[in-house]
C-alpha positions as CSV (number, residue, x, y, z in Angstrom):
1,M,-88.8,-61.2,-43.5
2,N,-91.9,-60.9,-45.7
3,K,-93.6,-63.4,-48.1
4,Y,-90.9,-62.7,-50.8
5,H,-88.1,-63.3,-48.4
6,N,-87.0,-59.6,-48.6
7,I,-85.4,-58.0,-45.7
8,K,-86.9,-54.7,-44.7
9,T,-84.2,-52.0,-44.7
10,R,-84.5,-48.5,-43.2
11,G,-88.3,-48.3,-43.8
12,F,-88.2,-49.8,-47.3
13,D,-89.7,-53.2,-48.2
14,S,-86.4,-54.6,-49.5
15,K,-82.7,-53.8,-49.7
16,K,-83.2,-53.2,-53.5
17,E,-85.8,-50.5,-52.8
18,Y,-83.5,-48.9,-50.3
19,R,-80.6,-48.8,-52.7
20,Y,-82.9,-47.4,-55.4
21,S,-84.0,-44.6,-53.0
22,R,-80.4,-43.6,-52.6
23,D,-80.0,-43.5,-56.4
24,L,-83.1,-41.2,-56.5
25,E,-81.7,-38.9,-53.9
26,L,-78.5,-38.6,-55.9
27,L,-80.6,-37.8,-59.0
28,K,-82.4,-35.1,-57.0
29,R,-79.2,-33.5,-55.8
30,A,-77.9,-33.5,-59.4
31,K,-81.2,-31.8,-60.5
32,E,-82.0,-34.7,-62.8
33,I,-85.4,-35.1,-61.0
34,K,-87.3,-32.5,-59.0
35,S,-88.6,-34.8,-56.2
36,W,-89.5,-38.3,-55.2
37,K,-91.8,-39.9,-52.6
38,P,-91.9,-43.5,-51.5
39,Q,-95.0,-45.7,-51.1
40,V,-97.7,-43.6,-52.8
41,R,-101.3,-44.9,-53.0
42,Y,-103.4,-44.7,-56.1
43,D,-107.0,-45.7,-56.2
44,L,-108.0,-47.8,-59.2
45,Y,-111.4,-47.7,-60.9
46,A,-113.4,-49.8,-63.4
47,K,-114.7,-48.3,-66.6
48,N,-118.1,-47.6,-64.9
49,G,-116.3,-45.5,-62.3
50,A,-116.7,-47.9,-59.4
51,K,-113.6,-48.2,-57.2
52,V,-112.0,-51.6,-57.6
53,C,-109.0,-51.5,-55.4
54,Y,-105.8,-49.5,-54.8
55,M,-102.2,-49.8,-55.7
56,R,-99.3,-48.6,-53.6
57,V,-96.4,-47.8,-55.9
58,D,-92.8,-48.0,-54.7
59,F,-91.9,-44.5,-55.8
60,E,-93.6,-41.4,-57.3
61,I,-91.1,-39.2,-59.1
62,I,-91.5,-35.7,-60.5
63,N,-89.0,-35.5,-63.4
64,K,-87.1,-32.4,-64.3
65,E,-89.8,-31.4,-66.9
66,G,-92.4,-31.5,-64.1
67,K,-94.1,-34.7,-65.3
68,K,-95.1,-37.4,-62.8
69,E,-93.7,-40.9,-63.1
70,V,-94.1,-44.0,-60.9
71,H,-91.2,-46.5,-60.4
72,E,-91.7,-50.0,-59.2
73,V,-88.8,-52.0,-58.0
74,K,-89.6,-55.6,-59.1
75,S,-88.0,-59.0,-59.1
76,N,-89.4,-62.1,-60.8
77,A,-91.0,-63.2,-57.5
78,T,-92.9,-60.0,-57.1
79,K,-94.3,-59.9,-60.7
80,T,-97.4,-61.7,-59.6
81,A,-100.7,-62.0,-61.6
82,I,-102.4,-59.6,-59.2
83,W,-99.7,-57.0,-59.7
84,A,-100.0,-57.4,-63.5
85,L,-103.7,-56.8,-63.3
86,K,-103.3,-53.8,-61.0
87,K,-100.6,-52.4,-63.4
88,K,-103.0,-52.6,-66.3
89,L,-105.7,-50.9,-64.3
90,F,-103.2,-48.2,-63.3
91,E,-102.2,-47.6,-66.9
92,D,-105.8,-47.3,-67.9
93,N,-106.7,-45.0,-65.0
94,Y,-103.6,-42.8,-65.2
95,P,-102.5,-42.7,-68.9
96,D,-100.5,-39.5,-68.4
97,I,-98.3,-41.0,-65.7
98,E,-95.3,-43.1,-67.0
99,Y,-95.0,-46.4,-65.2
100,K,-91.4,-47.7,-65.0
101,I,-90.3,-51.1,-63.8
102,I,-86.9,-51.2,-62.1
103,N,-85.3,-54.7,-62.3
């Protein structure tokens, strides 16, 4: 068990992430998305270009139009102040990548 009391399931940080990965696989088979990858790291930079930190998103998706999206599986417990700050940095650093929160 981790600090949010999630139970790791088949390599995913929670049962909810694992279930969402199965949904993504079904969407891929139905050709609704082109591909998906779990746990993708993005470096985050300040306005002056200095690296501040990184963010590991739950899923990176390439939609059927070929555009990149990131999907984060979140509960109220995992919507922390640090996550909110990193999310703002991510959106500033990568404005062309849609950031979706999966509840």
